C-alpha positions as CSV (number, residue, x, y, z in Angstrom):
1,M,-90.5,-0.4,-86.6
2,A,-90.2,0.2,-90.3
3,D,-92.7,-2.6,-91.0
4,E,-95.1,-0.6,-88.6
5,Q,-94.6,2.6,-90.2
6,E,-95.1,1.0,-93.6
7,I,-98.4,-0.6,-92.3
8,M,-99.5,2.7,-90.8
9,C,-98.7,4.4,-94.1
10,K,-100.6,1.7,-96.0
11,L,-103.5,2.1,-93.5
12,E,-103.3,5.9,-93.9
13,S,-103.4,5.3,-97.8
14,I,-106.4,3.0,-97.3
15,K,-108.4,5.5,-95.1
16,E,-107.6,8.1,-97.6
17,I,-108.8,5.8,-100.6
18,R,-112.0,4.8,-98.5
19,N,-112.7,8.7,-97.9
20,K,-112.0,9.8,-101.5
21,T,-114.0,6.8,-102.8
22,L,-117.0,7.8,-100.5
23,Q,-116.5,11.4,-101.7
24,M,-116.4,10.1,-105.4
25,E,-119.4,7.9,-104.8
26,K,-121.3,10.9,-103.3
27,I,-120.3,12.9,-106.4
28,K,-121.1,10.1,-108.9
29,A,-124.6,10.0,-107.1
30,R,-125.2,13.5,-107.5
31,L,-123.8,13.4,-111.2
32,K,-126.2,10.6,-112.0
33,A,-129.0,12.7,-110.4
34,E,-128.0,15.9,-112.5
35,F,-127.9,13.6,-115.8
36,E,-131.5,12.4,-114.8
37,A,-132.4,16.0,-114.4
38,L,-130.9,17.2,-117.5
39,E,-132.6,14.3,-119.4
40,S,-136.0,15.2,-117.8
41,E,-135.4,18.7,-118.7
42,E,-134.5,18.1,-122.2
43,R,-137.8,16.1,-122.4
44,H,-139.9,18.9,-121.0
45,L,-138.2,21.4,-123.4
46,K,-139.0,19.4,-126.3
47,E,-142.5,18.8,-125.1
48,Y,-142.8,22.8,-124.7
49,K,-141.4,23.5,-128.4
50,Q,-144.1,20.8,-129.6
51,E,-146.8,22.6,-127.8
52,M,-145.5,26.1,-129.0
53,D,-145.5,24.8,-132.4
54,L,-149.2,23.5,-132.1
55,L,-150.1,26.8,-130.7
56,L,-148.3,28.7,-133.6
57,Q,-150.2,26.4,-136.1
58,E,-153.6,27.2,-134.4
59,K,-152.8,30.9,-134.3
60,M,-152.2,30.7,-138.2
61,A,-155.4,29.0,-138.6
62,H,-157.0,31.7,-136.9
63,V,-155.5,34.4,-138.6
64,E,-156.3,32.8,-141.9
65,E,-159.9,32.5,-140.6
66,L,-159.8,36.3,-139.7
67,R,-158.5,37.1,-143.1
68,L,-161.3,35.2,-144.7
69,I,-164.0,36.9,-142.4
70,H,-162.3,40.4,-143.4
71,A,-162.5,39.3,-147.3
72,D,-166.1,38.2,-146.7
73,I,-166.8,41.8,-145.0
74,N,-165.3,43.4,-147.9
75,V,-167.2,41.6,-150.5
76,M,-170.3,42.2,-148.5
77,E,-169.8,45.8,-148.2
78,N,-169.3,46.0,-152.0
79,T,-172.3,44.0,-152.7
80,I,-174.4,46.5,-150.3
81,K,-172.9,49.5,-152.1
82,Q,-173.7,48.0,-155.4
83,S,-177.3,47.2,-154.5
84,E,-177.8,50.7,-153.0
85,N,-176.5,52.0,-156.3
86,D,-178.8,49.8,-158.3
87,L,-181.7,50.8,-156.1
88,N,-181.0,54.5,-156.6
89,K,-180.8,53.8,-160.3
90,L,-184.2,51.9,-160.4
91,L,-185.8,54.6,-158.1
92,E,-184.6,57.5,-160.4
93,S,-185.8,55.6,-163.5
94,T,-189.1,54.9,-161.8
95,R,-189.3,58.6,-161.0
96,R,-188.6,59.4,-164.6
97,L,-191.3,57.1,-165.7
98,H,-193.8,58.4,-163.1
99,D,-193.0,61.9,-164.2
100,E,-193.8,60.9,-167.9
101,Y,-196.8,58.9,-166.9
102,K,-198.3,61.7,-164.6
103,P,-198.9,64.5,-167.2
104,L,-200.0,62.1,-169.8
105,K,-202.6,60.4,-167.4
106,E,-203.7,64.0,-166.8
107,H,-204.2,64.6,-170.4
108,V,-206.0,61.2,-170.8
109,D,-208.4,62.1,-167.9
110,A,-209.2,65.4,-169.5
111,L,-209.8,64.0,-172.9
112,R,-212.0,61.6,-171.1
113,M,-213.9,64.2,-169.1
114,T,-214.7,66.0,-172.4
115,L,-216.4,62.7,-173.6
116,G,-218.2,62.5,-170.3
117,L,-216.1,59.4,-169.1
118,Q,-214.9,58.9,-165.6
119,R,-211.3,59.6,-165.1
120,L,-208.8,56.6,-164.7
121,P,-207.7,55.6,-161.2
122,D,-204.4,56.9,-159.9
123,L,-201.5,54.4,-159.7
124,C,-201.7,54.2,-156.0
125,E,-205.4,53.3,-156.3
126,E,-204.7,50.5,-158.9
127,E,-201.8,48.6,-157.4
128,E,-199.9,48.9,-154.3
129,K,-196.7,47.8,-156.2
130,L,-196.8,50.7,-158.4
131,S,-196.4,53.0,-155.1
132,L,-192.9,54.1,-154.5
133,E,-193.7,54.3,-150.8
134,P,-191.8,51.1,-149.6
135,A,-188.8,51.6,-151.9
136,C,-188.4,55.2,-150.1
137,H,-188.6,53.5,-146.9
138,V,-185.9,51.3,-147.7
139,I,-183.6,53.7,-149.3
140,S,-184.0,56.1,-146.4
141,K,-182.9,53.6,-144.0
142,F,-179.6,52.9,-146.1
143,I,-178.9,56.3,-147.3
144,G,-180.4,58.4,-144.6
145,M,-182.4,60.4,-147.0
146,H,-185.9,61.5,-146.7
147,L,-187.5,60.7,-150.0
148,Y,-191.2,61.6,-150.9
149,V,-193.8,59.3,-152.1
150,L,-194.5,59.8,-155.8
151,C,-198.2,58.8,-155.8
152,A,-199.1,61.2,-152.9
153,K,-202.0,63.4,-154.1
154,P,-201.5,67.1,-154.1
155,R,-202.9,69.2,-151.3
156,V,-205.6,71.6,-151.7
157,G,-206.7,74.3,-149.3
158,P,-209.5,73.6,-146.8
159,G,-212.8,74.5,-148.1
160,T,-212.0,73.8,-151.8
161,P,-214.9,71.9,-153.2
162,K,-214.2,68.8,-155.0
163,S,-216.1,67.4,-158.0
164,Q,-217.9,64.1,-158.1
165,N,-214.9,62.4,-159.3
166,G,-212.7,64.0,-156.4
167,S,-210.3,65.8,-158.6
168,R,-209.8,69.5,-159.1
169,M,-208.8,68.9,-162.6
170,N,-212.0,67.1,-163.4
171,E,-213.7,70.3,-161.9
172,E,-211.6,72.6,-164.1
173,M,-212.5,70.6,-167.2
174,E,-216.2,70.6,-166.2
175,N,-216.2,74.4,-166.0
176,T,-214.7,74.8,-169.6
């Protein structure tokens, strides 16, 4: 009977070993699956980090590109301001020259009339380039100022007779 009990004890131990072995195999299979999932997740994480690095590099490239565009815009704004200043200086210089030219021309025309010669043509009549009208339009667009045309003829009242040459100055000179 002791042998039977010993055999039964061994059978119980074998049964327990079998159950524990099956339980161990199940855990081992789950552990293997967890390791594979862990390795897979590590690979994904590594790929995500690489993608993040690439995106950050692309972002920095775009930031640099925007910085360069802003620098170009600043340079262009400064260039436009300088060009407007240069244009204003040239216009002012041209006005001063025209103001010097106008009385001198009137004096020469008066002297010519005393000798019976025709008056000299106005700047506007000689060449379109000597008219400040195009420059005035350009400046008024940029600066928003309304500038007058320097070569505009003075207005006279209706009914004021003109001389043959079309100038009141010539008419006055003829009367003197």
